[in-house]
C-alpha positions in Angstrom: 0.0 0.0 0.0 1.4 3.4 -1.0 1.8 6.2 1.4 -0.9 8.2 -0.4 -3.4 5.3 0.0 -2.5 4.9 3.6 -3.0 8.6 4.3 -6.3 8.5 2.5 -7.6 5.5 4.5 -6.4 7.1 7.8 -8.3 10.3 6.9 -11.4 8.3 6.1 -11.1 6.5 9.4 -10.7 9.7 11.3 -13.7 11.2 9.5 -15.8 8.1 10.4 -14.7 8.2 14.1 -15.6 11.9 14.2 -19.0 11.1 12.8 -19.5 8.4 15.5 -18.7 10.9 18.2 -21.1 13.4 16.7 -23.9 10.8 16.8 -22.9 9.8 20.3 -23.0 13.4 21.5 -26.5 13.8 20.2 -27.7 10.7 22.1 -25.8 11.8 25.2 -27.6 15.1 25.1 -31.0 13.5 24.7 -30.3 11.1 27.6 -29.1 13.9 29.8 -32.3 15.9 29.0 -34.6 13.0 29.7 -32.8 12.0 32.9 -33.9 8.8 34.7 -37.7 9.5 34.5 -38.1 7.7 31.2 -36.7 4.5 32.7 -39.2 4.6 35.6 -42.4 4.9 33.6 -44.2 1.6 33.1 -45.7 1.3 29.6 -49.4 0.8 29.4 -50.4 -1.3 26.4 -53.8 -2.6 27.4 -57.4 -1.6 27.0 -57.3 -0.1 30.5 -54.5 0.9 32.9 -53.0 -1.8 35.0 -51.4 -1.5 38.5 -47.6 -1.1 38.7 -45.2 -1.7 41.6 -44.6 -0.9 44.3 -47.5 -2.8 45.8 -48.4 -3.1 49.5 -46.1 -5.4 51.3 -48.0 -8.6 52.0 -47.5 -12.3 52.5 -50.4 -14.8 52.2 -50.7 -18.2 53.8 -50.8 -21.1 51.4 -52.6 -21.8 49.2 -53.5 -18.1 49.1 -56.9 -16.4 49.0 -57.5 -13.9 46.2 -59.9 -12.1 48.5 -57.0 -11.1 50.7 -54.8 -9.8 47.9 -54.2 -6.0 47.5 -54.7 -4.6 44.9 -57.4 -7.1 43.8 -56.4 -9.0 40.7 -58.2 -7.9 37.5 -60.0 -10.9 36.0 -63.2 -9.7 34.4 -61.8 -8.3 31.0 -64.7 -5.7 30.6 -63.6 -4.8 27.1 -63.5 -8.5 25.9 -66.7 -9.4 23.9 -67.6 -13.0 23.5 -68.3 -14.4 20.0 -69.4 -18.0 20.7 -65.8 -19.3 20.2 -66.6 -22.1 22.8 -70.4 -22.3 22.3 -71.8 -25.5 23.7 -68.4 -26.7 25.0 -67.7 -28.1 28.5 -64.5 -27.0 30.2 -62.8 -28.3 33.4 -60.3 -25.9 34.9 -58.0 -26.8 37.8 -57.0 -24.0 40.1 -60.2 -22.4 38.8 -61.1 -20.5 41.9 -58.7 -17.7 41.6 -55.9 -16.1 39.6 -55.5 -17.2 36.0 -58.0 -20.0 36.5 -60.8 -17.5 37.5 -60.1 -15.3 34.5 -60.1 -18.2 32.2 -63.4 -19.5 33.7 -65.0 -16.0 33.1 -63.9 -15.8 29.5 -64.8 -19.4 28.7 -68.3 -18.7 30.0 -68.5 -15.5 28.0 -67.6 -17.5 24.9 -70.5 -20.0 25.6 -68.9 -22.8 27.6 -70.2 -24.6 30.7 -67.5 -24.5 33.3 -66.2 -26.9 36.0 -63.7 -25.5 38.4 -61.5 -27.6 40.6 -59.9 -26.1 43.8 -58.1 -27.2 46.9 -59.9 -25.6 49.9 -60.5 -21.9 49.0 -64.3 -22.0 49.2 -64.7 -18.3 49.4 -62.8 -17.7 46.2 -64.5 -20.7 44.5 -67.9 -19.4 45.4 -67.2 -16.0 43.9 -65.9 -17.6 40.6 -69.0 -19.7 40.4 -71.2 -16.6 40.7 -69.0 -14.8 38.0 -69.5 -17.7 35.6 -73.2 -17.7 36.2 -73.4 -14.0 35.7 -72.1 -14.7 32.2 -75.2 -16.9 31.7 -73.5 -20.3 31.9 -73.6 -23.0 34.6 -70.7 -23.7 36.9 -69.9 -26.9 38.9 -67.4 -26.5 41.8 -65.3 -29.5 42.9 -62.9 -29.4 45.9 -60.1 -31.9 46.1 -56.4 -32.7 45.6 -55.1 -33.1 42.1 -52.1 -35.1 43.4 -54.5 -38.0 43.9 -55.3 -40.1 40.8 -58.7 -41.2 42.1 -59.8 -37.6 42.7 -58.7 -36.6 39.1 -60.7 -39.4 37.6 -63.7 -38.6 39.8 -63.6 -34.9 38.8 -63.9 -35.9 35.1 -66.7 -38.3 35.9 -68.6 -35.6 37.8 -68.1 -33.3 34.9 -69.6 -35.8 32.5 -72.5 -36.6 34.9 -73.3 -32.9 35.2 -72.9 -31.9 31.5 -72.7 -35.1 29.5 -69.2 -34.6 28.1 -65.8 -32.9 28.5 -64.4 -30.9 25.6 -61.6 -28.8 27.2 -59.2 -29.5 30.1 -57.2 -26.6 31.5 -54.4 -28.0 33.8 -53.6 -24.9 35.9 -53.3 -25.9 39.6 -49.8 -25.4 40.9 -47.6 -25.4 44.0 -44.7 -22.9 44.2 -42.4 -22.1 47.1 -39.0 -20.6 46.9 -35.7 -21.7 48.4 -32.7 -19.4 48.3 -30.2 -22.1 49.0 -30.3 -25.3 47.0 -29.5 -27.4 50.0 -32.7 -26.2 51.8 -34.9 -27.8 49.2 -35.9 -30.9 51.1 -37.7 -34.1 50.0 -41.1 -33.1 51.3 -41.0 -29.7 49.5 -39.7 -31.3 46.3 -42.4 -34.0 46.3 -45.2 -31.5 46.9 -44.1 -29.5 43.8 -43.6 -32.6 41.6 -46.8 -34.3 42.6 -49.0 -31.2 42.2 -47.5 -29.8 39.1 -46.7 -33.0 37.2 -48.8 -35.8 38.6 -51.8 -33.6 38.7 -51.5 -32.7 35.0 -50.8 -36.3 34.1 -53.7 -37.8 36.0 -56.2 -35.3 34.7 -55.1 -35.4 31.1 -55.2 -39.2 31.2 -58.7 -39.2 32.7 -60.0 -36.5 30.3 -58.5 -38.0 27.2 -60.4 -41.2 27.7 -63.6 -39.3 27.4 -62.8 -36.6 24.9 -64.0 -36.7 21.3 -62.3 -35.2 18.2 -62.1 -31.4 18.3 -61.3 -31.4 22.0 -58.4 -29.5 23.5 -56.1 -29.7 26.5 -54.4 -26.4 27.6 -51.6 -26.7 30.2 -50.2 -23.8 32.2 -46.4 -23.7 31.9 -44.2 -20.8 32.9 -41.4 -18.5 31.9 -39.4 -20.4 34.5 -39.7 -23.5 32.4 -38.1 -21.6 29.5 -35.3 -19.7 31.3 -35.3 -21.2 34.8 -35.3 -19.4 38.2 -32.5 -19.8 40.7 -34.8 -19.6 43.7 -37.5 -21.9 42.2 -35.4 -24.9 41.0 -38.1 -27.5 41.6 -40.9 -25.3 40.2 -38.8 -24.5 37.1 -38.1 -28.2 36.7 -41.8 -29.0 36.7 -42.7 -26.3 34.3 -40.1 -27.4 31.9 -41.5 -30.9 32.3 -45.0 -29.5 31.5 -43.7 -28.0 28.3 -42.1 -31.4 27.3 -45.3 -33.2 28.4 -47.4 -30.9 26.2 -45.3 -31.5 23.1 -45.1 -35.3 23.7 -48.8 -35.7 24.5 -49.8 -33.6 21.5 -48.2 -36.1 19.2 -49.8 -39.0 21.0 -53.4 -37.6 21.0 -53.4 -35.9 17.6 -54.6 -39.1 15.8 -57.7 -38.9 18.0 -58.4 -35.3 17.1 -57.3 -33.9 20.5 -55.0 -30.9 20.4 -52.6 -30.2 23.3 -50.9 -26.8 23.9 -49.6 -24.7 26.8 -49.4 -21.1 27.9 -46.2 -20.0 29.5 -47.0 -17.0 31.7 -44.4 -14.6 33.1 -45.2 -12.9 36.4 -48.9 -12.6 37.0 -50.7 -10.9 39.9 -52.4 -13.9 41.5 -52.3 -15.4 45.1 -49.6 -17.8 44.0 -46.6 -15.5 44.3 -47.7 -13.5 47.4 -48.1 -16.9 49.1 -44.5 -17.7 48.2 -42.4 -14.6 48.3 -41.5 -12.4 51.3 -43.6 -9.3 51.7 -40.8 -7.0 50.5 -40.3 -9.0 47.3 -44.1 -9.0 46.6 -44.0 -5.2 46.7 -41.6 -5.3 43.7 -43.2 -8.2 41.9 -43.0 -7.9 38.1 -40.9 -4.8 38.1 -37.9 -6.5 36.4 -39.9 -7.2 33.2 -39.7 -4.9 30.2 -43.4 -4.0 31.0 -42.2 -3.1 34.6 -45.2 -4.8 36.1 -46.8 -8.2 36.4 -49.6 -9.2 34.1 -53.2 -9.2 35.4 -55.1 -12.5 35.0 -57.4 -11.0 32.4 -54.4 -10.5 30.1 -53.6 -14.2 30.1 -57.1 -15.6 29.7 -57.5 -14.7 25.9 -54.5 -17.0 25.2 -56.4 -19.9 26.8 -59.5 -19.1 24.7 -57.4 -19.0 21.6 -55.8 -22.4 22.3 -59.1 -24.0 23.3 -61.1 -22.8 20.4 -61.2 -24.8 17.1 -62.3 -21.6 15.4 -58.9 -20.0 16.3 -56.3 -22.7 16.6 -57.4 -25.8 14.8 -53.9 -26.1 13.1 -52.0 -25.6 16.4 -50.9 -28.4 18.6 -47.8 -29.1 20.7 -47.0 -25.4 21.0 -45.9 -23.3 24.0 -47.3 -19.8 23.9 -45.2 -17.4 26.0 -47.1 -14.4 27.6 -44.2 -12.9 29.5 -44.3 -9.2 29.1 -41.3 -9.0 26.7 -37.8 -10.4 26.9 
């Protein structure tokens, strides 16, 4: 390379570097003018404004009552209009008394489905959900019991068929979650509770329902962002949610010849009793603030995804999929 060419290239490099600095200076000026306020504002992207942290410091006793949670979770989706996407269907929803399960029950009823909700022992929450479903003009059967027990799961399906003559949709949603900061503190009792609730429960109910389902039926499982990326304080829970995702994909292939679709929703942080019954009060106050949305989802923001995956009008060509609803990455 001649000296002239070298000088020309160096000059071009200097010119480009100068241009980089000019662009940088413009952005630095904008950042300085904006200060830190832009980083603190939570974007509102929904049909109505949703609460943002900090929330009141609170810690609920397991399994957690929605009636005791402040602010109250938003589940009724007032701007969502039903269009008979589930008209005449019968849906069984576990963990249907509160949180995501309650919101799903309300929208399923609004779309024309008869609803069965399974809950552990939260009678107050379950009674309210029943009234909400009935307010939508659809019947609701409430069943209390433990999804870890195979006999109960099969009995819940039988009660559903006895009441409504069939089962078209199963939503596996009941879950147990409890953090451990140190891996060594995760003992066998805790581990078993998580595994049996989150995996055995899904397996038992799916097996019982699939025996009775006809072509066009759907199973929708609740996974989690922790099953996609893990959580250092929820090792057992993350393990089960990853297992649910794998179970969804494997089961979808097994049941597809029978015309039964199987999918999952993978929520990020959602304002339900599950997390305030797990986390310490100070952590609950900041719940969801580390997402790009800077807030947790409200249950009504998850429920349309469950409608979509259950409805043959919307997702007849979708099976074995995991639908993340995580507030951005």
